[in-house]
C-alpha positions in Angstrom: -83.1 33.1 -1.5 -85.9 33.6 -4.1 -87.3 37.1 -4.4 -90.7 35.8 -3.4 -89.6 34.3 -0.1 -88.8 36.5 2.9 -85.5 35.7 4.6 -86.2 33.6 7.7 -84.0 33.4 10.7 -81.1 31.1 10.1 -80.1 28.4 12.4 -76.7 27.6 13.5 -76.4 24.6 11.1 -77.5 26.8 8.2 -74.8 29.5 9.1 -72.2 26.9 9.3 -73.2 25.5 5.9 -73.1 29.0 4.5 -69.5 29.4 5.8 -68.4 26.3 3.9 -70.1 27.5 0.7 -69.6 31.2 1.0 -68.3 33.5 -1.7 -65.0 33.9 0.0 -64.8 31.1 2.4 -65.1 28.4 -0.3 -61.6 29.4 -1.4 -60.4 29.1 2.2 -61.8 25.5 2.4 -60.1 24.6 -0.9 -56.8 26.1 0.3 -57.1 24.1 3.6 -57.5 20.8 1.8 -54.6 21.5 -0.5 -52.3 22.4 2.4 -53.5 19.3 4.3 -52.7 17.0 1.3 -49.4 18.7 0.6 -48.3 18.1 4.2 -49.7 14.5 4.7 -50.0 13.3 1.2 -46.5 11.8 0.9 -47.3 9.6 3.9 -50.1 7.9 2.0 -47.6 6.2 -0.4 -45.7 4.7 2.6 -48.8 2.7 3.8 -47.6 -0.6 2.2 -44.4 -0.2 4.4 -46.3 -0.6 7.7 -48.4 -3.5 6.6 -48.1 -6.8 8.6 -49.3 -9.9 6.8 -47.5 -12.5 8.9 -49.6 -14.9 11.0 -48.6 -13.2 14.3 -50.2 -10.0 13.2 -53.6 -11.6 12.8 -53.6 -13.4 16.0 -54.5 -12.1 19.5 -51.4 -11.5 21.7 -52.6 -14.0 24.3 -52.9 -16.9 21.9 -50.6 -19.9 22.6 -49.4 -19.9 19.0 -48.4 -16.3 19.2 -46.6 -16.9 22.5 -44.6 -19.7 20.6 -43.7 -17.2 17.8 -42.4 -14.8 20.4 -40.4 -17.5 22.2 -38.9 -18.8 18.9 -36.9 -15.5 18.7 -34.7 -16.9 21.4 -33.5 -19.8 19.2 -32.2 -17.8 16.3 -30.6 -14.5 15.5 -32.8 -13.8 12.6 -36.6 -14.6 12.4 -36.9 -17.1 9.6 -39.7 -18.8 7.6 -39.2 -22.1 6.0 -39.4 -22.6 2.2 -39.6 -26.1 0.9 -38.1 -26.9 -2.5 -39.7 -30.2 -3.7 -38.6 -32.1 -6.8 -40.8 -34.8 -8.4 -40.5 -37.4 -11.1 -43.6 -39.6 -11.2 -41.4 -42.4 -12.8 -38.8 -42.3 -10.0 -36.0 -40.0 -9.1 -32.8 -40.6 -11.2 -29.2 -40.1 -10.3 -29.1 -37.0 -12.5 -32.1 -35.7 -10.5 -30.2 -36.2 -7.2 -27.2 -34.5 -8.6 -29.2 -31.5 -9.7 -31.0 -31.1 -6.3 -27.5 -31.4 -4.5 -26.0 -28.8 -6.8 -28.9 -26.4 -6.2 -27.9 -26.1 -2.5 -25.1 -23.6 -3.0 -27.5 -21.4 -5.2 -30.3 -21.6 -2.6 -28.0 -20.6 0.3 -27.0 -17.4 -1.6 -30.5 -16.2 -2.0 -31.4 -12.9 -0.1 -31.9 -13.8 3.6 -31.2 -17.5 3.1 -29.6 -19.5 5.9 -28.0 -23.0 5.6 -30.3 -25.3 3.6 -30.9 -29.0 4.6 -31.3 -31.8 2.2 -32.2 -33.1 -0.4 -34.2 -35.6 1.5 -35.6 -38.4 -0.7 -39.1 -39.6 -0.2 -39.8 -43.3 0.7 -41.4 -44.1 -2.6 -38.4 -42.8 -4.4 -40.3 -40.4 -6.5 -39.5 -37.0 -4.9 -36.7 -35.0 -3.2 -37.1 -32.3 -0.7 -34.8 -29.4 0.4 -35.5 -27.1 3.3 -34.4 -23.5 3.1 -34.8 -21.1 6.1 -35.4 -17.5 4.9 -35.6 -14.3 6.6 -38.2 -11.6 5.7 -35.4 -9.4 4.2 -36.8 -10.0 0.7 -39.1 -13.0 0.9 -40.8 -12.7 -2.5 -37.3 -12.1 -4.1 -35.8 -15.1 -2.4 -38.7 -17.5 -3.4 -38.7 -16.3 -6.9 -34.9 -16.9 -7.1 -35.5 -20.4 -5.6 -38.0 -21.1 -8.2 -35.7 -20.1 -11.0 -32.9 -22.3 -9.6 -35.0 -25.4 -9.0 -36.8 -25.4 -12.3 -33.7 -25.5 -14.4 -33.4 -29.2 -14.3 -33.3 -32.4 -16.4 -36.4 -33.0 -18.6 -39.3 -34.5 -16.8 -38.2 -33.4 -13.4 -40.8 -31.0 -11.9 -39.8 -28.5 -9.1 -41.8 -26.2 -6.9 -41.3 -24.0 -3.9 -43.9 -24.5 -1.2 -44.1 -24.5 2.7 -44.8 -21.3 4.8 -42.1 -19.4 2.8 -43.6 -20.3 -0.6 -47.3 -19.6 0.2 -46.2 -16.4 2.1 -44.4 -15.2 -0.9 -47.4 -15.8 -3.2 -49.6 -14.1 -0.7 -47.3 -11.1 -0.3 -47.1 -10.9 -4.2 -51.0 -10.5 -4.3 -51.1 -7.8 -1.6 -48.2 -5.9 -3.2 -50.2 -5.1 -6.2 -53.6 -4.8 -4.4 -53.7 -1.1 -3.7 -52.8 0.1 -7.2 -55.3 -2.4 -8.8 -58.1 -1.5 -6.4 -57.5 2.2 -6.8 -57.7 1.9 -10.6 -60.8 -0.6 -10.5 -62.7 1.6 -8.0 -62.0 4.8 -9.9 -63.0 3.4 -13.2 -66.2 2.0 -11.8 -67.1 5.2 -10.0 -66.4 7.4 -13.1 -68.5 5.3 -15.4 -71.4 5.1 -13.0 -71.3 8.8 -12.3 -71.3 9.6 -16.1 -74.5 7.5 -16.3 -76.2 8.8 -13.3 -75.4 12.5 -13.9 -75.7 12.4 -17.6 -73.0 15.1 -17.7 -69.4 14.9 -19.1 -68.0 17.1 -16.4 -69.9 16.8 -13.2 -68.4 13.4 -12.3 -64.9 15.0 -11.9 -65.7 16.9 -8.7 -66.9 14.0 -6.5 -64.1 11.7 -7.9 -61.6 14.4 -7.1 -63.0 14.9 -3.6 -62.8 11.1 -3.0 -59.2 11.0 -4.1 -58.4 13.7 -1.6 -60.3 11.8 1.1 -58.5 8.6 0.3 -55.1 10.2 0.5 -55.9 11.8 3.8 -57.2 8.4 5.1 -54.2 6.5 4.1 -52.0 9.1 5.8 -53.9 8.9 9.0 -53.8 5.1 8.9 -50.0 5.2 8.3 -49.5 7.5 11.3 -51.6 5.3 13.5 -49.7 2.2 12.4 -46.4 3.9 12.9 -46.9 5.6 16.1 -50.0 4.0 17.9 -49.4 0.3 17.1 -52.4 -0.1 14.8 -52.3 -3.4 12.9 -52.7 -2.9 9.2 -52.6 -5.8 6.7 -53.2 -6.2 3.0 -57.0 -7.0 3.6 -57.7 -3.8 5.7 -55.7 -1.6 3.2 -57.6 -3.0 0.3 -61.0 -2.5 2.0 -59.9 1.1 2.9 -59.6 1.9 -0.8 -62.9 0.6 -2.0 -64.7 1.9 1.2 -63.5 5.4 0.9 -64.4 5.5 -2.9 -67.8 3.9 -2.3 -68.9 5.8 0.7 -67.5 9.3 -0.5 -69.4 8.8 -3.8 -72.6 7.8 -1.9 -72.4 11.0 0.3 -71.6 13.0 -3.0 -74.6 11.7 -4.7 -76.9 12.7 -1.8 -75.5 16.2 -1.6 -75.4 16.8 -5.2 -79.1 15.7 -5.5 -80.1 18.0 -2.7 -78.1 20.8 -4.4 -79.7 20.3 -7.7 -83.1 20.6 -5.9 -82.1 23.9 -4.3 -80.7 25.3 -7.4 -84.2 25.2 -8.9 -85.4 27.2 -5.9 -82.6 29.7 -5.4 -81.0 32.1 -8.0 -77.8 32.3 -6.0 -75.8 29.0 -6.2 -74.0 29.9 -2.8 -77.3 30.1 -1.1 -78.6 27.0 -2.8 -75.6 25.1 -1.5 -76.1 26.5 2.0 -79.6 25.1 2.1 -78.7 21.9 0.4 -75.8 21.2 2.9 -77.9 22.2 5.8 -80.7 19.8 4.9 -78.5 16.9 3.7 -75.7 17.0 6.3 -77.6 15.6 9.3 -78.4 12.4 7.5 -74.9 12.1 6.0 -73.3 12.9 9.5 -75.6 10.4 11.2 -74.8 7.8 8.5 -71.0 8.3 8.8 -71.2 8.3 12.7 -73.2 5.0 12.5 -70.8 3.3 10.2 -67.7 4.6 12.1 -68.9 3.6 15.5 -70.0 0.3 14.4 -66.6 -0.2 12.9 -64.8 0.9 16.0 -66.6 -1.8 18.0 -64.1 -4.2 16.2 -61.5 -2.8 18.6 -63.1 -5.2 21.1 -62.0 -8.2 19.0 -59.4 -10.7 20.1 -58.1 -11.0 16.6 -55.4 -8.4 15.8 -56.4 -8.2 12.2 -60.0 -7.7 13.0 -59.3 -5.2 15.7 -57.1 -3.3 13.2 -59.7 -3.3 10.5 -62.1 -1.2 12.7 -59.9 2.0 13.1 -58.6 1.6 9.5 -62.1 1.5 8.0 -63.5 4.1 10.4 -60.7 6.5 9.4 -61.7 6.0 5.7 -65.4 6.8 6.5 -64.7 9.9 8.6 -62.3 11.3 6.0 -64.8 10.6 3.3 -67.4 12.5 5.4 -65.0 15.4 6.0 -64.3 15.7 2.3 -68.0 15.5 1.2 -69.3 18.2 3.6 -66.4 20.6 3.0 -64.3 20.1 -0.1 -67.1 18.9 -2.3 -69.6 21.8 -1.6 -66.7 24.3 -2.0 -65.7 22.8 -5.4 -69.3 22.7 -6.6 -70.0 26.4 -6.0 -66.5 27.3 -7.3 -67.2 25.7 -10.7 -70.9 26.9 -10.7 -74.1 25.6 -12.5 -72.4 24.8 -15.8 -70.9 21.6 -14.3 -74.4 20.0 -14.7 -74.4 20.7 -18.5 -76.3 19.8 -20.6 -79.1 19.4 -17.8 -78.3 22.7 -16.0 -80.8 23.2 -13.1 -82.4 26.8 -13.5 -84.2 28.8 -10.9 -88.0 28.4 -11.4 -90.7 29.5 -9.0 -92.8 26.5 -9.7 -90.3 24.4 -7.8 -91.3 26.1 -4.6 -94.3 23.8 -4.9 -93.1 20.3 -3.7 -95.5 18.5 -6.1 -93.6 20.0 -9.1 -90.3 18.5 -8.1 -91.9 15.3 -6.9 -93.5 14.8 -10.3 -90.1 14.6 -11.9 -89.3 11.3 -10.1 -91.4 9.2 -12.4 -90.5 5.6 -11.6 -90.1 6.3 -7.8 -93.3 8.3 -7.8 -95.1 5.1 -9.0 -93.2 3.0 -6.5 -94.4 5.2 -3.7 -97.9 5.0 -5.0 -97.6 1.2 -4.9 -96.6 1.4 -1.4 -99.5 3.5 -0.5 -102.0 1.2 -2.2 -100.7 -2.3 -1.1 -98.4 -1.8 1.9 -99.3 -5.0 3.8 -99.0 -7.2 0.7 -95.5 -5.6 -0.2 -93.9 -6.0 3.2 -95.3 -9.5 3.7 -94.1 -10.7 0.3 -90.7 -9.2 0.6 -90.1 -10.4 4.1 -91.1 -13.9 3.2 -88.7 -13.8 0.3 -85.8 -12.5 2.4 -86.7 -15.2 5.1 -86.5 -17.9 2.4 -82.9 -16.9 1.6 -81.8 -17.3 5.1 -82.1 -21.1 4.7 -78.9 -20.9 2.8 -77.1 -20.3 6.0 -77.0 -24.0 6.4 -74.4 -24.2 3.7 -72.1 -21.7 5.3 -68.8 -23.1 6.3 -66.9 -20.6 8.3 -64.3 -22.8 9.8 -61.4 -21.3 8.0 -59.7 -21.9 4.5 -56.9 -24.5 3.8 -53.8 -23.2 2.1 -55.1 -24.2 -1.3 -58.6 -22.8 -0.5 -57.1 -19.2 0.1 -56.5 -18.7 -3.7 -58.9 -18.7 -6.5 -56.2 -20.2 -8.7 -53.4 -22.6 -8.1 -50.2 -20.7 -7.4 -46.9 -22.7 -7.3 -46.8 -23.1 -3.5 -50.2 -24.9 -3.6 -49.0 -27.2 -6.3 -45.9 -27.9 -4.4 -47.8 -28.7 -1.3 -49.8 -31.3 -3.3 -46.6 -32.9 -4.4 -45.3 -33.0 -0.8 -48.4 -34.5 0.5 -48.2 -37.2 -2.1 -44.6 -38.4 -1.2 -44.0 -37.2 2.4 -45.9 -37.3 5.7 -48.7 -34.8 5.0 -47.5 -32.3 7.7 -44.0 -32.2 6.3 -42.8 -28.6 5.9 -45.3 -27.2 8.5 -44.4 -29.0 11.8 -45.9 -28.4 15.2 -43.6 -26.4 17.3 -43.4 -27.2 21.0 -41.3 -24.9 23.4 -40.9 -25.5 27.1 -38.3 -25.4 29.9 -35.0 -27.1 29.1 -35.1 -28.9 32.4 -38.1 -30.8 31.3 -36.8 -31.6 27.8 -36.9 -35.4 28.2 -40.5 -35.7 29.5 -41.7 -33.1 26.9 -40.1 -35.2 24.1 -41.7 -38.4 25.4 -45.2 -36.7 25.6 -44.8 -35.5 22.1 -43.9 -38.9 20.8 -46.7 -40.6 22.5 -49.4 -38.1 21.0 -51.6 -39.7 18.4 -51.1 -38.1 15.0 -47.4 -37.3 15.4 -45.3 -38.9 12.7 -41.8 -37.7 13.4 -40.0 -35.8 16.1 -37.0 -33.7 15.4 -34.0 -33.4 17.6 -34.3 -30.8 20.6 -32.7 -27.5 20.5 -32.0 -25.5 23.6 -31.3 -21.8 24.2 -31.7 -19.6 27.3 -33.1 -22.3 29.5 -35.7 -23.3 26.9 -36.1 -26.3 24.7 -37.8 -26.5 21.3 -39.1 -29.4 19.4 -40.4 -29.7 15.9 -42.9 -32.5 15.3 -44.2 -33.6 11.9 -47.8 -34.5 11.9 -49.3 -37.4 10.0 -52.0 -35.2 8.4 -51.9 -32.2 6.2 -51.2 -29.0 8.2 -54.5 -27.3 7.2 -56.7 -30.4 7.8 -59.2 -30.9 10.7 -57.3 -34.0 11.6 -54.1 -32.0 12.2 -56.0 -29.4 14.3 -57.3 -32.4 16.5 -53.6 -33.5 16.8 -52.7 -30.0 18.0 -55.4 -30.2 20.7 -54.1 -33.7 21.7 -50.6 -32.4 21.7 -51.5 -29.4 23.8 -53.2 -31.5 26.3 -50.2 -33.9 26.5 -47.6 -31.0 26.7 -49.6 -29.0 29.3 -49.7 -32.1 31.6 -45.9 -32.3 31.9 -45.0 -31.1 35.3 -43.0 -27.9 35.5 -42.5 -27.8 31.8 -44.6 -24.7 31.0 -44.9 -26.3 27.5 -46.6 -24.4 24.6 -47.6 -25.6 21.2 -47.5 -23.5 18.1 -46.8 -23.7 14.3 -48.9 -23.2 11.3 -51.8 -25.5 12.2 -51.9 -24.2 15.8 -52.0 -20.6 14.4 -55.0 -21.5 12.2 -56.7 -23.2 15.2 -56.3 -20.2 17.3 -57.5 -17.9 14.6 -60.6 -19.9 14.2 -61.5 -19.9 18.0 -60.7 -16.2 18.4 -63.0 -15.3 15.5 -65.8 -17.4 17.1 -65.4 -15.6 20.3 -65.4 -12.2 18.4 -68.6 -13.1 16.6 -70.5 -13.8 19.9 -69.2 -10.7 21.7 -69.1 -7.9 19.0 -72.3 -8.5 17.0 -74.6 -7.8 20.0 -72.6 -4.7 20.9 -72.7 -3.4 17.3 -76.6 -3.8 17.2 -77.0 -2.0 20.5 -74.7 0.9 19.5 -76.4 1.4 16.2 -79.8 1.2 17.7 -79.0 3.9 20.2 -77.7 6.2 17.4 -80.9 5.7 15.3 -82.9 6.5 18.4 -81.1 9.8 18.9 -81.3 10.7 15.2 -85.1 9.9 14.8 -86.2 10.7 18.3 -88.4 7.6 18.3 -88.2 3.8 19.3 -90.4 2.1 16.7 -88.8 3.4 13.6 -85.3 2.4 14.8 -86.6 -1.1 15.7 -88.1 -1.5 12.2 -84.8 -0.2 10.6 -82.7 -2.6 12.6 -84.9 -5.6 12.1 -85.1 -5.1 8.3 -81.4 -4.6 8.0 -80.6 -7.8 10.1 -83.0 -9.8 8.0 -81.4 -8.4 4.9 -77.9 -9.4 6.3 -79.0 -13.0 7.0 -80.6 -13.3 3.6 -77.4 -12.0 1.9 -75.3 -14.3 4.0 -77.5 -17.2 3.1 -77.7 -16.6 -0.5 -73.9 -16.0 -0.8 -73.2 -19.2 1.1 -75.0 -21.1 -1.6 -73.4 -19.1 -4.4 -69.9 -19.7 -2.9 -70.4 -23.4 -2.5 -72.4 -24.3 -5.6 -71.6 -21.5 -8.0 -67.9 -20.6 -7.4 -66.9 -23.8 -5.9 -65.1 -22.3 -2.8 -64.5 -24.7 0.1 -65.8 -22.3 2.7 -64.9 -18.9 4.2 -62.4 -17.4 6.4 -63.3 -17.8 10.0 -63.6 -13.9 10.4 -65.8 -13.5 7.4 -69.3 -13.6 9.2 -68.3 -10.8 11.5 -66.8 -8.5 8.9 -69.8 -9.2 6.6 -72.1 -8.3 9.4 -70.2 -5.1 10.2 -70.3 -3.9 6.7 -73.7 -4.9 5.7 -75.5 -3.8 8.9 -73.7 -0.5 9.0 -74.0 0.2 5.3 -77.5 -1.2 5.2 -78.5 1.2 8.0 -77.0 4.0 5.9 -79.6 3.8 3.2 -82.5 3.5 5.7 -81.1 6.6 7.6 -81.1 8.5 4.2 -84.6 7.5 3.6 -86.1 7.8 7.1 -84.4 11.2 7.8 -86.2 12.6 4.7 -89.4 10.8 5.7 -89.3 12.5 9.1 -88.6 15.9 7.3 -91.5 15.6 5.0 -93.8 14.1 7.8 -93.4 17.3 9.7 -95.3 19.1 7.1 -97.3 16.4 5.2 -98.1 13.8 7.8 -96.5 10.4 8.2 -98.1 8.3 5.5 -97.8 11.1 2.9 -94.3 11.8 4.2 -93.3 8.2 3.6 -94.5 8.4 0.0 -92.9 11.9 -0.6 -89.7 10.7 1.0 -89.4 7.5 -1.1 -90.3 9.3 -4.2 -87.7 12.1 -3.9 -84.9 10.0 -2.5 -85.4 6.6 -4.4 -83.4 7.6 -7.4 -80.4 9.0 -5.5 -80.2 6.2 -2.9 -80.5 3.6 -5.5 -77.7 5.3 -7.4 -75.7 5.4 -4.2 -76.2 1.6 -3.6 -75.2 0.8 -7.1 -72.0 2.7 -6.8 -71.1 1.2 -3.4 -71.9 -2.4 -4.7 -69.8 -1.9 -7.7 -66.8 -0.5 -5.9 -66.9 -3.5 -3.6 -67.4 -5.8 -6.5 -63.9 -4.9 -7.5 -62.7 -7.0 -4.6 -64.3 -10.0 -6.1 -61.8 -9.9 -9.0 -58.8 -10.6 -6.7 -57.2 -13.9 -6.6 -57.7 -14.3 -2.8 -60.9 -16.2 -1.8 -61.2 -14.2 1.4 -61.3 -10.7 -0.5 -63.4 -12.1 -3.3 -66.0 -13.4 -0.9 -66.0 -10.1 1.0 -66.4 -8.1 -2.1 -69.1 -10.3 -3.4 -71.2 -10.5 -0.2 -71.1 -6.7 0.4 -72.0 -5.9 -3.2 -74.9 -8.5 -3.1 -76.1 -7.3 0.3 -76.0 -3.7 -0.6 -78.1 -4.3 -3.7 -80.5 -6.4 -1.8 -80.9 -3.7 0.9 -81.1 -0.9 -1.6 -83.5 -2.4 -4.0 -85.7 -4.5 -1.8 -85.4 -3.4 2.0 -85.1 0.3 1.5 -87.4 0.5 -1.6 -90.2 -1.8 -0.5 -90.0 -3.6 2.8 -89.2 -0.7 5.2 -91.5 2.0 3.4 -94.4 -0.5 3.2 -94.0 -1.7 6.8 -93.7 1.9 8.0 -96.7 3.1 5.9 -98.9 0.1 7.4 -98.0 1.1 11.0 -98.6 4.8 10.2 -97.6 7.6 12.6 -97.0 5.1 15.5 -93.6 4.5 14.1 -92.6 7.8 15.7 -93.6 6.5 19.1 -93.0 7.9 21.7 -92.2 11.2 19.8 -94.4 14.2 19.1 -95.3 13.1 15.5 -96.8 9.8 16.9 -99.5 11.8 18.7 -100.4 14.3 15.9 -100.1 14.4 12.1 -100.1 17.9 10.7 -103.6 18.9 9.5 -104.3 19.6 5.8 -100.9 18.2 4.9 -101.5 17.7 1.3 -101.9 21.4 0.6 -98.8 22.6 2.3 -96.0 24.3 0.4 -92.5 23.1 1.2 -90.6 25.6 3.3 -87.5 26.7 1.5 -85.4 26.8 4.6 -86.4 23.2 5.8 
């Protein structure tokens, strides 16, 4: 406390903040985190061991295709996935080519987890050969790599590829295997570079980054324990999002706390006291922000899709551990290291900073922006709202009906090239048949119903086990096409109509179809729930109705504008065929929750300033003093999510791009111009029905900022 300011009564929140940043307690906080990481840290490295990237882990348990996957276990000792080795010579297969493919059988059957291979089967046009190799998941990527090495050692001019569910699955696993390390490195580099630019200090960046690394380690350990012991579904997508989310959110919270700490260091000679006041003032907004994001994410538990439902707890764990680290470990480390961390711009105590205008004047550009909001509020919010609304017209270009196998990758891996070869020379659905399982007593009528179904090219021989019969039916169209999905619907209708057969239809196409329909249901159910939950949290935080309505309306408009703009960019800029069916919901969750974050940071400070200065002056002061730090936070979060856009998977690249684009749009336009201008135009009525709506403090402009807050 400054010598000139009498010590006021301290609130419970202030005393708790003082305990975290106390002269002795800071060491206890650091020790607690070290013990925690020493005990749980080793579990973080095991997160990849519990990831499930197979189709069943993404589907809802009640989906028909999921039930078929479970029933298939009764027809084999080991669960297998089919790899298709395809050979092609455009001029026509030669005798040497046939001998080569036949000789490969022995080597293919000796691959890890390989079972008896079938083939080679020649194509009707005589230009290709195809061998089917069932593989277990013992070492799928190793087996597929081995198959490619064997097949490609052939006569000159003979091309060979490994495709089918096994080939594409191995290519997908290969991407996910390197995902965590790459994203950790990319996110770390991005955060360090931006913090060096923002803080203009060669040392200060280290403390937030170290705290974020601690938070990530704890988050990964918690997620591992939930996956191992509570049945939480974790896949490569959610694990990747966890990494960038923890780094981005943790750095956001660090920027807010460090900015407030810097303010208080100007007002207090004792750095421990300065941190106590900084944490007491910043913590409510940070905690409210984290609670909003975490609760919004946990609403995903209501999803039918296992992958979507699993994303909620995984991401929520990341947000909550980031919060824990930034309100305990970070303050402790900052006061342990002292003021010199800010070198060369070390904040010194100066009595002039007890006057709020002195500090406000240091925010040059944001002081001018707040002045612009005060002079032309109606024009500002009208122009920005119209601009955002115009971007929503891009939603007409959004194709969220799922991605084909080829459309899942930004490049063309071997499995995709092989699938194109298969489609040129064999029935398009070859290698990814529809699977029908029913009661063995109804085998004959089931087979007849399958053969009569439009779109079925070939029907395999029935296999029986434990009173069940299984058929594999090759479709005329490519397994990832809409025509194939229509065939599945017709096939299900035919199979379900067979009396006493209890027939079910699964397979690759059926799985894709069930994923699409479950995602559509999740969009309709979860989006309204998230809006309602976030709105209630804002009401509790701001003790008003109008301000939360404005915040929600502007964030939703920003989300729709971002989605519309990105739909145009994906289609016409990047050339993507569409988006994953779960993309709109996940984009909504991240953009709305994170967008509300920045509005919370702004409006919480506005309310604090309005208590002393009046609403309109409080809006200008709040925007001026938070503009720089919130914009910096938005840039950091956008940059960390942009790391996802560099991945070779379209779904991850699209998620990273839309979140980065949306966060920047929300930070630079919505929070900086639209919301402040709209609030300024409405005035104190934004606090309706609270006390501030009825009375603005008198003589606000001359009041001195209370050092306690």
